[in-house]
C-alpha positions as CSV (number, residue, x, y, z in Angstrom):
1,M,4.2,24.8,-3.1
2,E,4.6,21.5,-5.0
3,L,7.7,19.5,-4.1
4,K,9.2,16.1,-4.9
5,L,8.9,13.7,-2.0
6,D,12.6,13.6,-1.1
7,R,12.8,17.4,-1.2
8,L,9.8,17.7,1.1
9,V,11.4,15.3,3.6
10,A,14.6,17.3,3.5
11,Q,12.7,20.6,4.1
12,L,10.9,19.0,7.1
13,E,14.4,18.7,8.7
14,R,15.2,22.4,8.1
15,E,12.0,24.4,8.5
16,P,9.0,24.5,10.9
17,L,5.9,22.8,9.8
18,R,3.5,24.7,7.6
19,P,-0.2,24.8,8.2
20,A,-1.2,22.1,5.6
21,Y,0.3,19.2,3.6
22,L,-1.1,17.1,0.8
23,I,0.7,13.8,0.0
24,A,-0.8,11.8,-2.9
25,G,-0.1,9.0,-5.3
26,A,-0.5,5.4,-6.3
27,E,2.6,4.2,-4.5
28,P,1.3,3.5,-0.9
29,L,4.8,2.9,0.5
30,L,6.1,6.4,-0.6
31,V,2.9,8.1,0.6
32,L,3.1,6.3,4.0
33,E,6.7,7.1,4.5
34,T,6.4,10.7,3.5
35,A,3.4,11.2,5.7
36,D,5.2,9.5,8.6
37,A,8.0,12.1,8.2
38,V,5.3,14.9,8.6
39,R,3.9,13.1,11.6
40,A,7.4,12.7,13.2
41,K,8.1,16.4,12.7
42,A,4.7,17.2,14.3
43,R,5.7,15.2,17.4
44,I,9.0,17.1,17.6
45,E,7.1,20.4,17.4
46,G,4.8,19.4,20.3
47,C,1.8,18.0,18.3
48,T,1.1,15.2,20.8
49,E,-2.6,15.3,20.0
50,R,-3.6,13.7,16.6
51,E,-7.0,13.1,15.2
52,V,-7.5,10.7,12.3
53,F,-10.4,11.0,9.8
54,E,-11.1,8.2,7.2
55,V,-13.2,9.5,4.4
56,D,-14.5,6.2,3.3
57,D,-17.6,7.1,1.3
58,R,-20.0,10.0,0.3
59,S,-21.9,9.7,3.6
60,F,-18.9,10.9,5.6
61,E,-19.9,13.8,7.8
62,W,-17.5,16.7,7.2
63,D,-19.0,18.7,10.0
64,Q,-16.9,16.6,12.5
65,V,-13.7,17.8,10.7
66,T,-14.9,21.4,10.9
67,A,-15.7,21.0,14.6
68,S,-12.2,19.6,15.1
69,F,-10.6,22.6,13.4
70,Q,-12.5,24.9,15.8
71,V,-11.6,23.1,19.0
72,M,-8.4,24.2,20.7
73,G,-6.1,21.4,21.7
74,L,-7.0,20.1,25.1
75,F,-3.7,18.5,26.1
76,S,-1.1,20.1,23.9
77,Q,-0.2,23.4,22.3
78,R,-0.6,22.0,18.8
79,R,-2.6,19.3,17.1
80,L,-2.3,17.3,13.9
81,I,-5.4,16.5,11.9
82,D,-4.7,13.4,9.8
83,L,-7.3,13.4,6.9
84,R,-7.2,10.3,4.7
85,L,-8.9,10.4,1.3
86,P,-8.5,7.0,-0.4
87,T,-10.2,8.1,-3.6
88,G,-8.4,11.5,-3.7
89,K,-11.8,13.3,-4.0
90,P,-13.2,15.2,-1.0
91,G,-16.4,16.1,-2.8
92,K,-18.1,19.5,-2.6
93,D,-18.5,19.5,1.2
94,G,-15.0,18.3,1.8
95,A,-13.5,20.8,-0.6
96,E,-15.3,23.6,1.2
97,V,-14.0,22.5,4.6
98,I,-10.4,22.3,3.3
99,L,-10.8,25.7,1.6
100,A,-12.1,27.3,4.8
101,F,-9.2,25.9,6.8
102,C,-6.6,27.1,4.3
103,A,-8.2,30.6,4.2
104,D,-7.5,31.1,7.9
105,P,-5.4,28.2,9.3
106,P,-5.7,27.9,13.1
107,K,-2.4,28.5,14.8
108,D,-2.6,25.4,16.9
109,T,-3.5,22.9,14.1
110,I,-1.6,21.2,11.2
111,L,-3.6,19.5,8.5
112,L,-2.2,16.4,6.8
113,V,-4.1,15.1,3.8
114,T,-3.1,11.8,2.2
115,T,-4.7,10.0,-0.8
116,G,-4.2,6.7,-2.5
117,E,-4.9,7.9,-6.0
118,W,-4.0,11.1,-7.9
119,S,-4.3,12.6,-11.4
120,K,-5.1,15.9,-12.9
121,A,-8.8,15.0,-12.5
122,H,-8.4,15.0,-8.7
123,A,-6.9,18.4,-8.5
124,G,-9.0,21.4,-7.7
125,K,-9.2,24.6,-5.7
126,W,-8.9,22.7,-2.5
127,S,-5.5,21.2,-3.4
128,E,-4.4,24.6,-4.8
129,A,-5.3,26.1,-1.4
130,I,-3.2,23.5,0.4
131,A,-0.3,24.4,-1.9
132,S,-0.7,28.1,-1.2
133,V,-0.3,27.7,2.6
134,G,1.8,24.5,2.8
135,H,3.3,21.8,0.6
136,V,1.9,19.3,-2.0
137,A,3.9,16.2,-2.9
138,F,3.1,13.4,-5.3
139,A,4.3,9.8,-5.1
140,W,4.5,8.8,-8.8
141,T,5.1,5.2,-9.8
142,V,8.8,4.6,-10.4
143,K,9.3,4.0,-14.2
144,P,10.8,0.6,-15.3
145,H,14.0,2.2,-16.5
146,D,14.5,4.0,-13.1
147,W,13.6,0.9,-11.0
148,T,17.2,-0.4,-10.5
149,E,18.4,3.0,-9.5
150,W,15.5,3.3,-6.9
151,V,16.5,-0.1,-5.5
152,Q,20.2,1.0,-5.2
153,R,19.2,4.2,-3.4
154,R,17.0,2.2,-1.0
155,L,19.9,-0.2,-0.3
156,R,22.2,2.8,0.5
157,L,19.6,4.4,2.7
158,R,19.4,1.2,4.8
159,G,23.2,0.9,4.9
160,V,23.5,-2.1,2.6
161,Q,26.3,-2.3,0.1
162,A,26.0,-4.4,-3.0
163,E,27.8,-4.9,-6.3
164,S,26.0,-3.5,-9.4
165,N,25.0,-7.0,-10.6
166,A,23.7,-7.9,-7.2
167,V,21.5,-4.8,-7.3
168,E,20.2,-5.8,-10.7
169,H,19.3,-9.3,-9.4
170,L,17.3,-7.8,-6.6
171,A,15.6,-5.3,-8.9
172,G,14.7,-8.1,-11.3
173,R,13.4,-10.3,-8.5
174,T,11.0,-7.6,-7.1
175,E,9.9,-6.5,-10.6
176,G,8.7,-3.0,-9.7
177,N,6.8,-4.1,-6.6
178,M,7.9,-1.3,-4.2
179,L,6.5,-2.8,-1.1
180,A,8.2,-6.2,-1.8
181,A,11.5,-4.5,-2.6
182,A,11.3,-2.5,0.7
183,Q,10.6,-5.7,2.7
184,E,13.6,-7.5,1.1
185,I,15.9,-4.5,1.7
186,D,14.8,-4.2,5.3
187,K,15.5,-7.9,5.7
188,L,19.0,-7.6,4.2
189,A,19.8,-4.7,6.5
190,L,19.2,-7.1,9.4
191,L,21.1,-10.0,7.9
192,V,24.2,-8.3,6.4
193,D,27.2,-6.8,8.2
194,R,27.8,-3.1,7.6
195,D,31.2,-3.7,5.9
196,E,30.0,-6.6,3.7
197,V,29.5,-5.9,0.0
198,L,26.9,-8.3,-1.5
199,S,27.8,-10.2,-4.6
200,A,25.0,-11.4,-6.9
201,E,25.4,-15.0,-5.5
202,R,25.2,-13.8,-1.9
203,M,22.2,-11.6,-2.8
204,D,20.3,-14.5,-4.4
205,A,21.0,-16.7,-1.4
206,L,19.8,-14.2,1.1
207,V,16.7,-13.2,-0.9
208,A,15.7,-16.8,-1.6
209,D,16.4,-17.8,2.0
210,A,12.9,-17.0,3.2
211,A,10.1,-18.3,1.0
212,R,7.6,-16.6,3.3
213,F,8.6,-13.2,1.8
214,D,8.0,-14.6,-1.7
215,V,4.5,-15.7,-0.7
216,F,3.7,-12.2,0.5
217,R,4.9,-10.7,-2.8
218,L,2.9,-13.2,-4.8
219,I,-0.3,-12.4,-2.9
220,D,0.4,-8.6,-3.1
221,A,0.8,-9.0,-6.9
222,A,-2.6,-10.8,-7.1
223,L,-4.4,-8.2,-4.9
224,D,-2.8,-5.3,-6.9
225,G,-4.1,-6.6,-10.2
226,Q,-0.8,-7.8,-11.8
227,P,-1.6,-11.1,-13.5
228,A,1.6,-11.2,-15.5
229,Q,3.7,-10.8,-12.4
230,V,1.6,-13.5,-10.6
231,A,2.3,-16.0,-13.4
232,R,6.1,-15.2,-13.4
233,M,6.3,-15.5,-9.6
234,L,4.4,-18.8,-9.5
235,A,6.8,-20.2,-12.1
236,T,9.8,-19.1,-10.1
237,L,8.4,-20.6,-6.9
238,R,7.7,-23.8,-8.6
239,A,11.2,-23.9,-10.2
240,E,12.7,-23.4,-6.7
241,G,11.0,-26.5,-5.5
242,L,8.4,-24.9,-3.1
243,A,5.4,-27.2,-2.5
244,V,1.9,-25.9,-3.1
245,P,0.7,-26.6,0.4
246,A,3.3,-24.2,1.7
247,L,1.5,-21.4,-0.2
248,L,-2.1,-22.3,0.6
249,G,-2.2,-21.1,4.2
250,M,-1.5,-17.5,3.3
251,V,-3.7,-17.6,0.2
252,V,-6.7,-19.0,2.2
253,M,-6.2,-16.4,4.9
254,E,-6.2,-13.5,2.4
255,L,-9.3,-14.9,0.5
256,Q,-11.2,-15.3,3.8
257,R,-10.3,-11.7,4.7
258,L,-11.5,-10.4,1.3
259,A,-14.7,-12.5,1.5
260,A,-15.5,-10.9,4.9
261,L,-14.6,-7.4,3.6
262,S,-16.8,-7.9,0.5
263,R,-19.8,-8.9,2.5
264,V,-19.5,-5.8,4.6
265,Q,-19.1,-3.6,1.5
266,A,-22.1,-5.3,-0.2
267,R,-24.5,-4.5,2.6
268,G,-23.2,-1.0,2.9
269,G,-21.5,-1.6,6.2
270,N,-18.5,0.2,7.8
271,L,-15.6,-1.0,5.6
272,M,-13.0,1.0,7.7
273,A,-14.2,-0.8,10.9
274,E,-13.9,-4.1,9.1
275,F,-10.4,-3.3,8.0
276,K,-9.5,-2.8,11.6
277,A,-11.3,-6.0,12.6
278,Q,-9.4,-7.9,9.8
279,R,-6.1,-6.2,10.8
280,V,-5.5,-4.6,7.5
281,W,-3.0,-1.8,8.1
282,D,-3.5,1.6,6.6
283,N,-0.7,1.3,4.0
284,K,-2.4,-1.9,2.6
285,Q,-6.0,-0.7,2.5
286,A,-5.8,0.9,-1.0
287,V,-4.6,-2.5,-2.4
288,Y,-7.5,-4.3,-0.8
289,K,-10.0,-1.8,-2.1
290,R,-8.7,-2.2,-5.6
291,A,-9.1,-6.0,-5.2
292,L,-12.6,-5.6,-3.8
293,G,-13.5,-3.4,-6.8
294,R,-12.7,-6.2,-9.2
295,H,-15.2,-8.8,-8.0
296,V,-18.7,-9.0,-6.5
297,A,-19.1,-10.4,-3.1
298,G,-20.1,-13.9,-4.1
299,R,-16.9,-14.4,-6.2
300,W,-14.7,-14.4,-3.2
301,D,-16.5,-17.3,-1.8
302,A,-16.2,-19.1,-5.1
303,L,-12.5,-18.5,-5.1
304,L,-12.2,-19.9,-1.6
305,A,-14.1,-23.0,-2.7
306,E,-11.7,-23.4,-5.6
307,I,-8.7,-23.3,-3.2
308,G,-10.2,-26.4,-1.5
309,R,-9.9,-28.1,-4.9
310,V,-6.3,-26.9,-5.1
311,D,-5.6,-28.4,-1.7
312,R,-7.1,-31.8,-2.6
313,A,-5.1,-31.9,-5.8
314,S,-1.9,-31.1,-3.9
315,K,-2.6,-34.1,-1.7
316,G,-3.5,-36.5,-4.6
317,R,-7.2,-36.6,-3.6
318,S,-8.5,-34.8,-6.7
319,P,-7.4,-34.7,-10.3
320,G,-5.4,-31.8,-11.8
321,D,-2.1,-30.1,-11.5
322,P,-2.2,-28.1,-8.2
323,W,0.2,-25.5,-9.6
324,Q,-2.1,-24.8,-12.6
325,L,-5.2,-24.8,-10.4
326,L,-3.5,-22.3,-8.0
327,E,-2.5,-20.2,-10.9
328,R,-6.1,-20.0,-12.1
329,V,-7.3,-18.8,-8.7
330,L,-4.6,-16.1,-8.3
331,L,-5.0,-14.9,-11.9
332,A,-8.7,-14.6,-11.3
333,V,-8.0,-12.5,-8.2
334,A,-5.8,-10.2,-10.3
335,E,-7.9,-10.1,-13.4
336,P,-11.7,-10.5,-13.5
337,R,-11.7,-11.9,-17.0
338,A,-9.6,-14.9,-15.8
339,F,-12.5,-16.0,-13.6
340,K,-14.0,-17.7,-16.6
341,L,-11.0,-20.2,-16.4
342,I,-12.3,-21.4,-13.1
343,A,-15.9,-21.5,-14.2
344,A,-15.0,-23.5,-17.3
345,H,-13.2,-26.2,-15.2
346,A,-15.6,-26.3,-12.3
């Protein structure tokens, strides 16, 4: 059965787990939180044993998943098989494995499939089979005209009260970036008393209080391919008086991480292992993969070299406006066509 995410979470509180679940969509936060609700329910029902399979490329061996389905839980009555499909496409072999599971689900096993992408082109008999024995839920991107309402609901969920114009200020500041909005709201839940109703002025003061969160949002926007948002956020940070060197540490760290990931990907290495080595959490891997798909390996090293130029300009050791130079780098991260701006001024 196909359900909305909130209805699926509500049903998990009322009914026993079904044999299989598919949670898909381009909003990693919603996919992660809904999948976490399934995992939490599994723990309540005694699924203390969990196996995670990352289907990272076409060479993935589906036989190991089949073998896992056929093995009884060794230390618990029930098990959760956590199957992650970043591309949303299991391929022929994977589809057959999932179909076989759904045709006769083992009593001791729950199958949870999550994907980072979804459209009609991804659907098939395998997803229909999951829907027939379990639930399917999609994390659609929140539309611009629904964004403020989503922020309001999230604030209420976290126990934060705010005036309508304060909600609008927060919605405008996060600009549809769900992960950034969730971070800000979680921060507000820690800082604000339960009986306080936030005004717009108080909201702005609290949100602007930690520039570190703004840097995270800026980098997330660049990695997620949002050049317009990168430009707007940089302009805001500059207007707020933040110095370029305060941003460079995080930018350098992320570019170094992407350069390392791209080298592993270029030589056909184990990207999932490198994600773990680079401490890239599951809910951020789809964003990094999209960024890696925009540039060949050598470009990340070129972007790192350009950051050195930004650093020198910020210290007066090299010509150029450091804000403009930084903008060129981050726009190039977000949009491959912007890389020519760097090449032209190299």
